C-alpha positions in Angstrom: 11.2 186.0 128.2 10.4 182.7 129.3 12.8 180.6 131.3 12.7 177.2 129.1 12.3 173.5 131.4 12.8 170.0 130.4 10.5 167.4 131.8 10.4 163.9 132.0 7.0 162.3 132.1 8.0 159.1 131.6 11.1 157.3 130.0 11.2 158.3 126.6 8.3 161.7 127.2 10.1 164.5 127.2 8.3 168.4 127.5 10.3 170.9 126.9 8.5 174.9 127.8 9.3 178.2 127.9 11.6 180.0 125.3 13.6 178.0 122.7 15.9 181.5 121.6 19.9 182.0 121.6 19.5 182.7 125.2 17.9 179.9 126.8 18.6 176.5 124.8 22.0 176.2 127.1 20.6 175.3 130.1 18.4 172.4 128.0 21.4 170.5 126.4 22.8 168.5 129.4 18.9 167.4 130.7 18.0 166.8 126.8 21.3 164.1 126.5 20.2 162.9 130.4 16.5 161.5 129.1 17.8 160.3 126.1 20.2 158.2 128.0 17.7 156.8 130.0 15.3 156.1 127.1 14.0 152.5 125.9 14.6 152.8 122.3 12.5 156.1 121.3 12.1 159.2 122.7 9.1 161.6 122.0 9.6 165.8 122.5 6.6 167.3 123.0 7.6 171.0 122.5 3.4 172.2 122.6 4.2 174.7 126.0 7.5 176.7 124.0 6.8 180.2 123.6 8.8 181.2 121.1 10.8 179.8 118.9 14.3 180.4 116.8 16.9 178.8 114.8 18.7 178.3 118.3 16.0 175.9 119.1 16.6 174.4 115.8 20.0 173.3 116.9 19.1 172.1 120.4 17.2 169.6 118.4 20.0 168.3 115.9 22.3 168.4 119.4 19.6 166.2 120.2 19.2 164.2 117.1 22.9 163.5 117.4 22.7 162.1 120.9 20.1 159.5 120.5 21.8 158.7 117.0 25.1 157.9 119.3 22.3 156.2 121.6 20.8 154.3 118.7 17.6 156.0 119.7 15.0 157.4 117.5 13.7 160.6 118.7 10.3 162.1 117.1 9.4 165.5 117.2 5.4 166.5 118.9 3.3 169.3 118.8 6.5 171.6 116.6 5.8 175.1 117.0 4.6 176.9 114.4 7.8 178.5 113.5 10.0 175.5 113.3 9.0 174.8 109.1 9.7 178.0 107.8 13.3 177.1 110.0 14.3 174.4 108.7 13.2 175.3 104.8 15.2 178.4 105.1 18.0 175.6 106.6 17.6 173.2 104.1 17.2 170.6 106.5 14.2 169.1 104.9 15.2 165.9 104.8 17.6 165.3 108.4 13.4 166.8 110.1 10.8 164.8 107.8 11.4 161.8 109.2 11.6 163.3 113.1 8.6 164.9 112.2 6.6 162.2 110.5 3.4 162.1 112.1 3.4 165.2 113.6 0.5 167.7 112.9 2.9 170.4 111.1 1.1 173.9 111.5 0.4 175.5 108.3 
């Protein structure tokens, strides 16, 4: 298991690495909220370095989406994991994630 990490490259540019699973996502909630609070209108979350991804990762993104909405910040996902489309389809979250993933290269 790879411990997750979150780094802020620039205000509004978040890079997430490691596993986003039930046992790892809780440690990223607060740092994600802090990064969103520092953003100037838009946050781009780059998931290119995420190794394992589960429905807990979707829950984390939903949590960040609520935080961004509260702060009137748009949130976009860049380089989504290959498992993301199937999970959001099974959870019937396509409509929620469509604007967040627009412009992303979704894995087939």
